[in-house]
N, C-alpha and C positions, 0 to 999 in steps of 0.2 A: 830476531833469529831464535829458532827453537832447536835445541839439540835433543834428538830422540834416540834412545837406545833401548830397543825392545826386548833384549835378552839379558837379564841381569847376571853378573858374574857372582857365583855363589862361592864364598870362602868357608873354610872349615869352621863349624860351630860344634864344639864338643863340651859336654857337661858331665863331670864325674860325680855321681851321687852315692853316698854311702853313709846314711844316718839312721839311728835306731828308732827314735820315737819323738813325739812332740806333745804339746798341750794346747788346748783351745786358746790360751792366753797368748801363744806365740803367733797366732794368725791375725792378720789385719782385720779389724771389724768391717763387716759388710752385711748386706741384707739377705744374701742368699748363698748357700753353700752346696757343694757337691760331695757326696760321700764317695770316697775312693779308698780301696784297699792298698796297702803298702806295695809299691812296685807296679801299680796300675798304669794303663796307657794314658798318654797325654793327647791322644787323638780326639778332637771334639765330637766326632761321630760315635765314640765309645763312652762319652761322659754319662755317668749314672744319674738317676733322678736326683733332683735337688731337695734339700730340706731347709727349713727356716731355722733350725737349731743345730749349731755345730756340736759334734760329738767329741768329747775330750778323751785323751788316752786313759783317764781315770775311769771312764765308762767302759771303754773297750780298746785295749792297746793295739788291736789289729786294724782298727778303723780310724782313718785320719780325714781331715777336712781340707778342701781346696776351694778357693773362689771359683765361681763359674767362669766359662770362657768369656762371657760378656763383661762380667766384672773385671776380669783380667785385661780386656781391651780398654775399658774405662781407665784402669790404672796406667796402661801404656800411654794412652792419650794424655793423661795428666802428667806423666813423666816427660813427654815431649813438650807440653805447654810450659813446664817449669824449667826446662833445660835451655841454657844460653849458648851451649857449644856442643859439638859432637865430632866424632872421628869419621871423616869421609874417606872411604877406600876407593882407589882407582888403580888403573894399570898403566905403567909407562908404555909409550908406543914402541913398536919394534919393526923396523929400526928406529932409533932416536933421530929426530931431525938434526941437521947439521948445526943449527943455532942453539941446540940444547947443550948446556954445560954439564949435564949429569954423566957419570961414568958409563961407558958403553955396556958394561956388564949388567946394568939394571934394566936394560931394554926388555920389555915383556913381563917385568916383575910387578907385583902389587905393592902399593904404598898407602899407608893410612896416616892422615894428617888431621889435626884438630882444627875446626873452622867455626866461625861465628854463625849461629843460627838463632831464630826466634819464631814463635808461633804467631805470626803477624798477618796471616791471610785475612783474618776477619777485619783488619783495619783498612783493607782496600775497598774501593767502591764496588757495587754489585757487578758492574760490567767487567771488572778485572779479577774479582775474588772467586775462589772456589767454595765460598760459603763457610770458611773455617772448618774444613773437612780433614785436617790433619796433614796437609801438605806444607812442610815448614819453609819459611823464608830464609834465604841464604844471601849474605853479602859476599859476593865473589870478587876476588882480586885477580886481575888478569895476569899478574906476574907469578901467581902461586902455582906450584906443580899440580895441585888438585885440579885446577880449572884449565890449565894447559893440557893435561891428560884427557879431560872430558872433551875439550875442543878437538883433540886429535882422534876422538872416537871411542874413548874408554867408557865402559859401563861403570856404575858406581853403587855404593851402599853407604848408609849413614847409621852409625851406632851411637846411642845415648844410654847413659846408665845413672844409677842412684848411688854410686859408690862413694861420693863425697860426703854422704850422710851416715856413714858407718857409726860415728859416735852418738848420733841421735837415735838410730835404729836399735842399738843394743844387741844382746845375744838373741838368737832365734831358738836354740835348743838348750835345755838345762844341762849344765856341765860343759857346753861348747862356748868358747869366747866369741865375741862379735866377729862375724865372718862376711867378707866382701861377696863370697859366692852365694850367700843367702839373700843378696839384694837384687832388685830387678834391673834388667836391661833389655833393650829392644833394638833390632837391626832392621832398618827400612831399605827396601830395594825400589828402584824406580829410575827416573830420568830427570835431568835438569831442564826446566822450562824458563827461558829468560823472559823477564818482564819488559814492556816497552820502555825505550829510552829516548827522550825523557818521558817520565810518567805524566799523564795528562792531568790538568786541573789541580785539584787539591790532593790527588792521590799521593804525590811525592811527599808532601808535608805529613800526611797521615801515616804513611809507612815509616818515614824517618822518625817520627815521634815514638811509634811503637818500638822500633828497633833500638833507638838510643836509650829508651828506658831500660832495656836489657843490657845494653853495651854503651855506657856514656862515652867511652873513648873512641867509639866508632865514628863519631861525628867528624873526625879528622879526615877520614877517607870514604865518606859517603859519595855516591855517584854525583859527579858534577861539582864537587867542592873545590873552589879555587885554591891553588897551591897545594893540593893533596899530594902526598908522596907516592900514592898508588892510583892507577886507573882501576875503577871498579864498576860493577853493574849489579842490579837486583835480579834474583832468580828464585825459583821455588823448586823443591824436590817433589815431583809428582809421584806419590807412593803407589806402587803396583803390588807389592808384597810386604809383609811384616812378620818377623820372627821374634818370638818372645821367650825370654827366660825369666820367670817370675821369682826365682830363688831355688831352694831345694825342691825337687820334683814331687816329694810326697805331701807338701803343703802348698805348693804353687803350681800353676800350669806352665808347661814348656811345649812350644810348638808354633805352628803357623796360624795367624789370625785370619778370620773371615774379613776380607778387605771391604766388603759392603758394610759390615758393622763398623770397621775402622773409620770409613769415610762418612758414615751416617751419624756419628757421635758429635755433639756440640758441647760447648762449655756448660750450658744450662739445657739439659734435655737432649733428646736425639730425634732424628727425623722419623716420621710415621713408618711403622713396620720394622724398625731397628730396635732390637733388644727390648727392654722393659720401660723405656722412656727416660731413663736416667742420663745425666751428662757427666763429664769428667770432674765437675765440681762436687759430685756426690760421693767421691771416694777419696781416700788418703793413702799416701805411700808410707812405708815403714818408718816410724819415728816422727812423722809429720804431725804437727799439732793441729787440733781442730780450730777452725776460725769462728 
């Protein structure tokens, strides 16, 4: 069964930015930069020419540096690859079904619940895989409100962030303490695509291995597990749009990604015609150590 919802529900995404200046040291290392005046637009079509050398505020306090949109997309793909959970937002059906024990007053309201995810598409055989294109794998529990709402026709979005790494990232601006608002997050819109049940051949073992590496406890309720406390199924979120907040808007991009670039990035490199050939292993997130 495939649940398709072609019109994503957009929820409010508001970022308040009010920061005076930065230094080149506060920006994540990357190979290319875009020169942007303070307060400039985050629209990719208005991005100014790139330079290979970041300009620090010591050189010119009015000129700041941002990663390019492609570099930002690489960062978002890395964020997804390193994330093991995310908040999936759905809408309660209106009216609620008679079997639902939720209060009648929540009918038609949004709810965001954290769910287990993993970037395991690449573990699937070619006939089932989307090629590791940034469509995250979801372990869906039939009892969960998230998946009951989706089954009832709700649209959905998935939000992941880097906020658990605040202590590693440190401060972004001189004089400003470490700030969650300075760390990246991405919201993915799309639809849930259920995988075949049971998965054929060795596909189940490959997917389970990938997912259990991210979630050792999940082996208790994997699909088909005897004695499992919950009925579950495998699905993936097919990404149709992605909204990025890289941090403070004068040093990071904020806005909508090019979906072709999102889907064309791989762990090592990218498909022909997408970006500059780099993959998400070629960037690091704030505070992340080089390997």
